[in-house]
C-alpha positions as CSV (number, residue, x, y, z in Angstrom):
1,M,172.5,87.6,37.4
2,E,175.2,85.7,39.4
3,T,173.9,83.9,42.5
4,Q,175.7,84.2,45.8
5,T,176.3,81.1,47.9
6,T,175.3,81.3,51.5
7,I,176.4,79.2,54.4
8,P,174.9,78.9,57.9
9,I,176.9,80.5,60.7
10,F,176.3,79.2,64.2
11,G,177.7,81.3,67.0
12,T,180.3,84.0,66.9
13,P,183.8,83.5,65.4
14,T,186.9,83.9,67.5
15,P,187.4,87.7,67.2
16,E,191.1,87.5,66.2
17,I,190.8,84.6,63.7
18,L,190.9,86.8,60.7
19,D,194.0,88.6,61.9
20,A,195.7,85.6,63.4
21,A,199.0,84.2,62.1
22,D,198.7,81.6,59.3
23,D,200.3,78.9,61.6
24,I,197.5,79.1,64.2
25,L,195.5,75.9,64.6
26,V,191.9,76.4,63.6
27,C,190.8,72.8,63.8
28,Y,192.4,71.1,66.8
29,C,190.8,67.7,66.1
30,G,192.2,67.5,62.6
31,K,195.4,69.5,63.4
32,V,194.6,72.0,60.6
33,D,196.1,75.4,60.6
34,K,194.7,78.7,59.1
35,K,197.2,78.5,56.2
36,A,195.9,75.1,55.1
37,I,192.3,76.4,55.1
38,L,193.2,79.6,53.2
39,D,195.2,77.6,50.7
40,A,192.3,75.3,50.1
41,V,189.9,78.2,49.7
42,A,192.3,79.8,47.2
43,A,192.3,76.5,45.3
44,G,188.6,76.7,44.9
45,H,187.3,74.6,47.9
46,D,184.4,77.0,48.6
47,T,182.2,74.9,50.8
48,V,182.7,73.4,54.3
49,D,182.3,69.9,52.8
50,K,185.0,70.6,50.2
51,L,187.3,72.0,52.9
52,K,186.7,68.9,55.0
53,A,187.8,66.7,52.1
54,A,190.8,68.9,51.2
55,T,192.2,69.7,54.6
56,G,190.8,67.1,57.1
57,I,188.9,69.6,59.3
58,C,186.3,68.0,61.6
59,P,187.4,64.4,61.2
60,E,184.8,61.7,62.0
61,D,186.2,61.1,65.5
62,H,186.3,64.8,66.5
63,D,185.9,65.8,70.1
64,C,185.8,69.6,70.0
65,K,185.0,70.1,73.7
66,T,188.2,68.3,74.7
67,N,190.6,69.2,71.8
68,N,189.7,72.9,71.2
69,P,190.8,75.3,74.0
70,S,187.6,77.3,73.3
71,G,185.5,74.2,74.0
72,R,183.6,74.5,70.8
73,C,183.6,73.3,67.2
74,C,186.0,75.0,64.8
75,L,183.4,75.4,62.1
76,V,182.4,78.8,63.4
77,D,186.0,80.0,62.6
78,V,186.2,78.0,59.4
79,N,183.0,79.6,58.2
80,A,184.4,83.1,59.0
81,L,187.6,82.4,57.0
82,L,185.5,80.9,54.2
83,R,183.1,83.8,53.8
84,T,185.9,86.4,54.1
85,H,188.3,84.8,51.7
86,A,185.8,83.2,49.2
87,G,183.3,86.1,49.2
88,I,180.5,83.9,50.6
89,L,177.6,85.5,52.4
90,P,176.7,84.1,55.8
91,T,173.2,83.3,56.9
92,W,173.1,83.9,60.6
93,R,171.4,81.5,63.0
94,S,171.5,81.5,66.8
95,T,173.2,78.5,68.5
C-alpha cells in the first residue's frame, strides 16, 4: 500500500491562487512567482523544505507582514499549490 504524504495547512489560502497567472508573486520576501513553485514541484520538490531550497521561498530574513500585501506568510498559498500539483493531502489546523 502506498503511503500519502501530509503537510500541515495553517489558515486559508488566497482564493484565487490556484487560478492565478503563473507570473504572480507568491512569496514576496523571496520574490518567487507561481511558475517557479510549480516548476519545482514538477521537478520533484514535494515538501516545503525542498521548495525552500529549490526556489528561495521564505528566506531567513523574511518579513511577511511588511512584504506581502496580504500581511501574512506565503506558506499557506505554497501549501495549496503543493498539495494541488503534487497530490499531497493537507492536514488542517487552525491558526
